matplotlib code that plots the C-alpha trace (Angstrom):
import matplotlib.pyplot as plt

x = [112.7, 110.2, 110.2, 114.0, 114.0, 111.5, 113.5, 116.6, 114.8, 113.5, 117.0, 118.5, 115.9, 116.4, 119.5, 117.3, 115.0, 117.7, 121.2, 120.7, 118.3, 120.9, 123.8, 124.9, 128.2, 128.6, 131.7, 133.9, 132.4, 130.3, 127.1, 125.3, 121.7, 120.9, 117.9, 115.6, 116.7, 118.8, 122.2, 125.2, 128.4, 130.1, 133.1, 135.8, 137.0, 140.1, 139.8, 140.4, 137.5, 135.6, 132.0, 131.0, 132.2, 129.1, 126.8, 128.0, 129.0, 127.6, 126.8, 125.2, 123.7, 120.7, 122.2, 126.0, 126.8, 130.0, 132.0, 132.9, 136.5, 136.6, 136.0, 138.5, 141.6, 139.7, 139.0, 140.8, 144.0, 142.2, 140.4, 142.9, 146.1, 147.7, 147.5, 146.2, 142.5, 141.2, 137.5, 135.2, 131.6, 129.5, 126.4, 124.5, 126.8, 130.3, 132.7, 134.7, 137.8, 140.2, 143.6, 147.1, 150.2, 153.7, 154.9, 151.8, 150.0, 146.2, 144.6, 141.1, 140.2, 136.9, 135.8, 132.8, 132.0, 132.1, 131.7, 135.5, 135.7, 136.4, 137.5, 139.5, 140.4, 143.3, 143.5, 146.3, 145.0, 148.2, 146.5, 144.2, 140.5, 137.2, 134.1, 130.8, 128.3, 125.2, 124.8, 125.8, 124.0, 124.6, 126.8, 128.8, 131.9, 132.1, 135.6, 136.1, 139.5, 139.8, 136.7, 136.2, 134.1, 134.7, 132.0, 133.1, 131.4, 132.8, 132.0, 133.3, 136.5, 137.4, 136.6, 134.7, 134.7, 131.1, 130.9, 133.1, 131.7, 133.6, 132.5, 131.7, 129.8, 130.4, 131.5, 129.2, 130.9, 129.3, 131.0, 131.7, 130.6, 131.5, 129.1, 128.6, 126.4, 124.7, 123.9, 122.4, 120.2, 118.9, 118.2, 115.0, 116.4, 117.9, 121.6, 121.7, 125.2, 126.8, 130.1, 130.8, 134.2, 136.7, 138.3, 140.4, 137.7, 135.7, 138.4, 140.4, 141.8, 145.3, 144.9, 147.0, 144.7, 146.6, 145.2, 141.6, 139.9, 138.6, 136.8, 134.7, 137.2, 140.1, 138.1, 137.2, 140.9, 141.1, 138.1, 139.0, 136.0, 137.4, 134.7, 132.0, 128.8, 125.2, 122.0, 121.1, 117.9, 117.1, 113.6, 113.9, 110.5, 112.0, 114.0, 117.0, 116.9, 119.5, 119.7, 120.9, 123.0, 124.2, 121.0, 117.6, 116.4, 118.3, 116.3, 114.9, 116.8, 115.1, 114.7, 116.6, 116.0, 118.3, 121.3, 121.5, 125.2, 126.9, 130.5, 131.4, 133.3, 133.7, 132.4, 131.4, 130.4, 127.0, 126.7, 128.4, 128.7, 127.9, 127.7, 125.0, 125.7, 127.7, 126.6, 123.8, 125.3, 124.1, 124.2, 123.1, 123.3, 126.4, 124.8, 122.5, 125.3, 127.0, 130.6, 132.7, 131.4, 128.6, 127.3, 127.2, 124.7, 122.1, 119.1, 118.1, 114.8, 114.5, 110.9, 110.8, 108.9, 108.5, 107.2, 103.5, 102.6, 101.0, 104.4, 106.5, 107.8, 109.1, 107.9, 109.4, 108.0, 107.0, 110.5, 112.0, 111.0, 112.1, 110.8, 111.4, 113.2, 113.7, 116.8, 114.9, 111.7, 109.5, 107.4, 109.0, 112.6, 114.7, 114.3, 116.2, 115.2, 116.4, 116.1, 114.4, 117.5, 119.5, 119.7, 118.1, 116.8, 114.5, 116.7, 114.5, 111.6, 111.2, 107.6, 105.6, 108.6, 110.8, 114.6, 116.2, 119.8, 121.1, 124.3, 126.2, 125.3, 123.1, 120.5, 117.1, 113.5, 110.3, 106.7, 105.5, 102.4, 104.6, 105.8, 104.0, 104.8, 103.6, 101.7, 104.2]
y = [96.3, 93.9, 91.7, 91.6, 90.5, 87.9, 86.4, 86.4, 84.5, 81.9, 81.5, 81.0, 78.3, 76.3, 74.3, 72.8, 71.4, 70.2, 71.5, 70.6, 73.5, 76.1, 74.9, 72.3, 70.9, 70.9, 70.0, 70.7, 74.0, 75.0, 76.9, 78.7, 79.9, 83.5, 84.6, 84.4, 80.9, 82.0, 80.4, 82.5, 82.4, 79.0, 78.9, 76.5, 74.3, 72.1, 68.4, 67.5, 69.6, 67.6, 68.3, 67.1, 70.5, 72.1, 70.5, 72.7, 75.7, 79.1, 80.7, 84.1, 86.8, 87.3, 88.9, 88.7, 85.3, 84.9, 81.7, 80.6, 80.7, 76.9, 76.6, 79.3, 77.0, 74.7, 77.4, 76.6, 78.4, 79.1, 81.8, 82.8, 82.6, 80.8, 83.9, 83.6, 83.9, 86.1, 86.6, 85.6, 86.4, 85.6, 86.9, 86.0, 88.3, 87.9, 86.5, 89.0, 87.9, 89.6, 87.9, 88.7, 88.4, 88.4, 91.1, 93.2, 93.0, 93.2, 92.3, 92.5, 89.6, 89.6, 86.5, 85.6, 82.7, 83.0, 80.5, 80.1, 79.4, 81.6, 85.2, 86.8, 90.5, 91.2, 94.6, 95.5, 97.6, 97.5, 98.4, 96.5, 96.7, 95.0, 94.3, 96.0, 93.2, 95.0, 98.1, 96.9, 95.1, 91.8, 93.6, 95.9, 95.6, 97.9, 98.3, 99.9, 101.5, 103.4, 105.7, 105.7, 103.3, 102.7, 101.3, 99.5, 97.4, 94.8, 95.5, 93.8, 92.6, 95.7, 97.5, 100.8, 103.2, 104.2, 106.0, 107.1, 107.9, 109.7, 111.2, 114.6, 113.4, 111.5, 111.4, 110.1, 108.9, 108.2, 107.1, 110.8, 112.7, 113.5, 114.9, 115.6, 112.8, 114.8, 117.7, 115.2, 113.7, 117.1, 118.2, 117.9, 115.0, 114.5, 115.4, 118.5, 119.1, 116.7, 118.0, 116.3, 115.3, 112.5, 111.0, 108.0, 106.3, 104.4, 101.8, 101.6, 98.0, 99.3, 102.7, 102.7, 102.6, 105.6, 107.6, 106.8, 110.1, 110.7, 114.0, 115.5, 118.4, 115.9, 113.9, 117.2, 117.9, 114.9, 115.7, 116.9, 118.9, 119.7, 119.5, 118.6, 120.7, 120.6, 121.7, 125.3, 126.6, 130.2, 129.0, 125.9, 124.7, 124.5, 121.6, 121.8, 120.1, 117.5, 117.8, 115.4, 118.2, 121.7, 123.5, 124.3, 122.3, 119.2, 116.1, 116.2, 113.5, 114.5, 117.4, 117.5, 118.9, 121.3, 119.7, 116.9, 116.2, 116.2, 115.7, 118.2, 116.5, 119.6, 123.2, 124.4, 128.0, 128.3, 124.5, 121.9, 118.3, 116.4, 112.9, 112.0, 108.9, 106.2, 106.6, 109.2, 112.0, 115.0, 118.8, 121.3, 125.1, 126.1, 129.1, 126.8, 124.8, 125.7, 124.7, 124.5, 126.6, 127.9, 124.4, 124.1, 127.0, 125.3, 123.9, 120.3, 120.1, 116.3, 115.1, 112.8, 109.8, 106.1, 103.0, 102.4, 99.2, 97.6, 97.8, 96.3, 92.8, 90.0, 91.9, 90.8, 93.6, 97.2, 98.4, 95.4, 94.7, 94.9, 97.0, 97.2, 99.9, 100.4, 101.0, 103.4, 105.5, 102.8, 100.0, 97.6, 98.5, 95.9, 96.1, 95.2, 95.0, 97.4, 96.7, 99.0, 98.9, 100.6, 104.4, 106.1, 109.5, 111.0, 113.4, 114.2, 113.4, 112.2, 112.2, 110.0, 108.6, 109.7, 109.5, 107.9, 107.3, 104.9, 105.0, 103.1, 105.9, 103.7, 105.9, 104.2, 105.1, 104.3, 105.2, 108.2, 106.3, 103.8, 106.4, 108.6, 110.9, 108.4, 109.1, 111.7]
z = [41.1, 42.7, 39.5, 39.6, 43.2, 42.5, 39.7, 41.9, 44.7, 42.2, 40.8, 44.2, 45.0, 41.8, 43.0, 45.7, 43.1, 40.8, 40.0, 36.3, 36.0, 36.9, 34.8, 32.3, 30.9, 27.1, 25.2, 28.2, 28.9, 32.0, 31.0, 33.8, 33.6, 34.6, 36.7, 33.7, 32.7, 29.8, 29.0, 29.8, 27.7, 28.0, 30.4, 29.0, 31.8, 32.1, 31.4, 35.0, 36.2, 39.0, 38.2, 41.6, 42.9, 41.3, 43.8, 46.6, 44.5, 45.6, 42.3, 42.9, 40.7, 38.5, 35.4, 36.1, 37.6, 39.6, 39.5, 43.0, 44.2, 44.4, 40.6, 39.5, 39.3, 36.8, 34.2, 31.0, 30.0, 26.7, 28.7, 31.3, 29.2, 32.1, 34.3, 37.9, 37.9, 40.8, 39.8, 37.0, 36.2, 33.1, 31.4, 28.3, 26.3, 27.8, 30.4, 32.4, 34.2, 36.7, 36.3, 37.7, 35.5, 37.0, 34.6, 34.0, 37.3, 37.3, 33.9, 32.6, 30.2, 28.3, 26.4, 24.3, 22.0, 18.2, 15.4, 15.4, 19.2, 22.2, 21.5, 24.3, 24.7, 27.1, 28.7, 31.1, 34.0, 36.1, 39.4, 41.7, 40.7, 41.5, 39.4, 40.2, 39.4, 40.7, 38.5, 35.0, 32.2, 30.5, 27.9, 30.2, 32.4, 35.4, 36.9, 40.3, 40.9, 44.2, 44.1, 40.4, 38.3, 34.6, 32.4, 29.3, 26.6, 24.2, 20.6, 17.4, 19.1, 21.0, 24.3, 24.3, 27.3, 27.8, 31.2, 34.1, 37.5, 40.2, 43.5, 41.9, 38.8, 35.7, 32.0, 29.2, 26.1, 22.7, 19.5, 18.5, 21.6, 25.2, 27.8, 31.4, 32.8, 35.5, 33.2, 30.7, 33.4, 34.4, 30.8, 28.9, 26.9, 23.5, 23.1, 25.3, 26.4, 24.0, 22.5, 19.2, 17.8, 17.5, 20.7, 21.7, 23.9, 21.3, 21.2, 24.5, 24.0, 23.5, 25.2, 28.4, 31.5, 32.9, 29.9, 30.9, 31.9, 35.4, 34.9, 32.1, 31.8, 31.2, 28.6, 26.7, 26.3, 24.1, 21.9, 18.4, 17.2, 13.7, 11.0, 13.5, 13.6, 14.6, 12.8, 13.9, 12.5, 13.5, 14.3, 16.5, 15.1, 11.6, 10.2, 7.9, 4.5, 3.5, -0.3, -3.0, -4.6, -3.6, -4.6, -3.2, -6.1, -5.0, -4.0, -0.5, 1.5, 4.8, 7.2, 10.4, 13.9, 15.7, 17.3, 14.8, 14.6, 11.2, 10.0, 7.3, 4.6, 2.4, 2.2, -1.3, -1.0, 0.6, 0.9, 3.0, 2.0, 5.3, 6.7, 9.3, 11.2, 9.4, 5.8, 5.3, 3.1, 1.3, 1.2, 3.9, 3.8, 5.7, 7.4, 9.3, 10.9, 14.2, 14.9, 18.1, 21.1, 18.9, 18.7, 22.5, 22.6, 20.3, 22.1, 21.2, 19.3, 19.1, 19.8, 22.8, 21.5, 22.2, 20.3, 20.5, 22.3, 19.2, 17.4, 20.1, 19.4, 21.7, 24.7, 28.0, 30.1, 29.8, 29.2, 27.3, 23.7, 20.1, 17.2, 13.5, 11.7, 7.9, 5.8, 3.6, 4.0, 2.3, 3.7, 1.2, 2.3, 4.2, 7.9, 11.1, 14.7, 17.4, 21.1, 23.6, 25.7, 22.9, 23.0, 20.0, 19.1, 16.5, 14.5, 11.4, 9.2, 5.6, 4.3, 6.7, 8.4, 11.3, 10.8, 13.9, 14.9, 17.6, 19.7, 17.0, 14.6, 12.4, 10.7, 10.0, 9.4, 11.2, 10.2, 12.2, 13.2, 15.1, 17.6, 20.1, 23.1, 25.6, 28.8, 30.0]

ax = plt.figure().add_subplot(projection="3d")
ax.plot(x, y, z, "-o")
ax.set_aspect("equal")
plt.show()
């Protein structure tokens, strides 16, 4: 917190030393710098934009920077669609706009730059709302309507509902899971309390705002748990094999901890053909899978681990870094980098590797020596 406040104070003082250090104009777009000196998403401005207004502009924020009211009329129609712009803030990841349309009322518009230009998502809210710019991240949009706050992210051209907070608690939403936020916070970790299934909240771009859930019970009513199960070893210390064929002699594709979510594509006698994450498939013994309400009773056995310091890359601070994960359990396998801010869990083991899965349900591998239990 102290570090964040220090960055904010430095950012606020920069205009005194020279306005060019806090913003720049490029190809007709206004580019603001956040509290860490990083460029935010470019805001396309109208050709008649008087840049002299920037000298006295009160641009506040450290992560989510607001555009002052005096500059709103000069934002390009490319972003606003010609609608009346009420509020705009930008981050390194996106531009969030509150506009008002004569026919649709209050509208959320989210824009970001691609190689083909500005990409804009338009979401009709229909009721008055306000942005919460103080509790979100660079990639999230927090909408406050009455006493309820909705957290959305923008992914691959669509809006995803991530969390909903009300006065009594909150709803957590994953790609194929819904859970009680408060119960999750009070749990020992992992996916305790997660109910798995298909739901309409992974893409809410076209979902009427009136259909957004306000309570966990309401969200659960729209969760289709058909074919979803979790690993349920009788001995929680055991791990369930994923096999290459429906036989105990089948190739070992990994062993998975209790509460690993699986989608059952087909049941063949004693064996179930399952998918874990987006593309990891194989066979598991059906008797060691729990469905529906039985799945809710299974305790999570995921080990709570973190990346060792020596394997952290591009370290910004103790909690902000990247680390490498592998596509296969082999040192020579292709690798990608995950960010510490992304949510991920250890769901299994394969040889000397842990099997991990993130919120996007990407399954990867990491050497066991790269993770540890931390200092508690």
